[in-house]
C-alpha angles and dihedrals in degrees: 000000000000123000090258089057091051091051089049089059089055093048091046090050091051096046105041099025095074092049099047105032113100110229094233088145115025093193092052090047091052090050092051091051091048091050091051090053090050091051091050087057093049096254097131096155092056091042092054091053091050093047090051089053089052091049090051090051094047120003095213124157089243093056091048091049090054090050090051093048092050090049089051091052090052094047094248090144102169098052090038090059092049095049097043092048090049094052092047089054088067093084096169096055110110095215092049091047092053094047099034095114094053092044092050089050090052091049091052090054091050093050091056086070097049139075137179123251117202115192126195119183148090113003113244094023117142114236120216129179116197087344094306116120114239100176141276135290135294092044119200091222139002115284116251108227141159115278121247140066109329139171114243119198132180125195133181134166111260094021137090110254117244128208132181140161116253132189111222114198122215113253093005138098116247114199124202129178116203120176111186120221116236119241120242110274094253093047092048090052090053095060109128129232091275091059095246109149121235098020109127122224118242118273132050119308129184112243117239137175129028113313093004091123102036117187105239094193099047095107093047092049092050090052091047093051090048089055091046092050090050089051091050091051091050091049090052090048090051091050092049090048090055090050092049091048091050090053091051091049092049090050091049092050091052099045109024133072095240134248122312097045135077110290127217113239094256092050091050088052090052090054092051091045092051090052091049093050090048090055091048091049095049095045092046095048094046093045092044092052092050093048094044096048092041092049094049089048091053089050092048094051097046114116113252132203120232093253095057102033114117121226093219097042126206119324121199121190129182128189135172116255130190120226120176110309095333134075127230138184115233120200131185135182133208140172 
């Protein structure tokens, strides 16, 4: 139906409604007339609220028709279909009889925006579409919903929820089969009072089953130990560099004239080599200490599950150590 036809329904409702409607409820009649005036001024939201008041006062076919027409104007296709179909079912109502053609045209327009969604799946599952609850399975009939791309979700206590996108065609029946997967027995038993799976009740509970007591800090601890291992390797490298430097210096002292005089080429090379190894030793020891302490700190601060937590906790000890003619700081950690 074109927009002009929809407006014609409103005008027809305003003109003939007052003449044909029996005033079984004067207050409801006044509300209907007020709603018609609001619609004629483009205030469909306010009109719908007024028509619903009239329907509550006197559930007449005419009041329900006005509710359905206002819902159509606002794009509330699903309730509009229900209300327009219900008022058209009252075949002996004079107002409905007079306006049947226009009402049927409005219903046809509404149905071009709707489709049917038939769900097969786990009995007892709650069906939601775009987060709005439609009902539970098994459903007595397909759900009438707005056409388009929608998000279908099924939930049931003791099962993993399932969500998917579905394309609902206008005027067609879309069929979906969704079989939910049961939770593991321990996870199903931990569902809370709201029926949300996997939420544990308060109070201690013994872990059971694979993955029931996951270690939340495992990744952080692995990273920390990797840093600590890198630090240890650098400390070893620094120590070896000091030993190499000491050997070069001993060789220089035995075979070269000493500092302050002209140096043979091989002696000059030994001096440069000793300086290089000293730099390597210092950088390695400092970097190793930083990596080792940082890694052990990362390990110590990682979250731990109750089944892997240690009563004594992490202990870190550091002590000075002498190596050649340089000094280093050695640290170690234990649980």
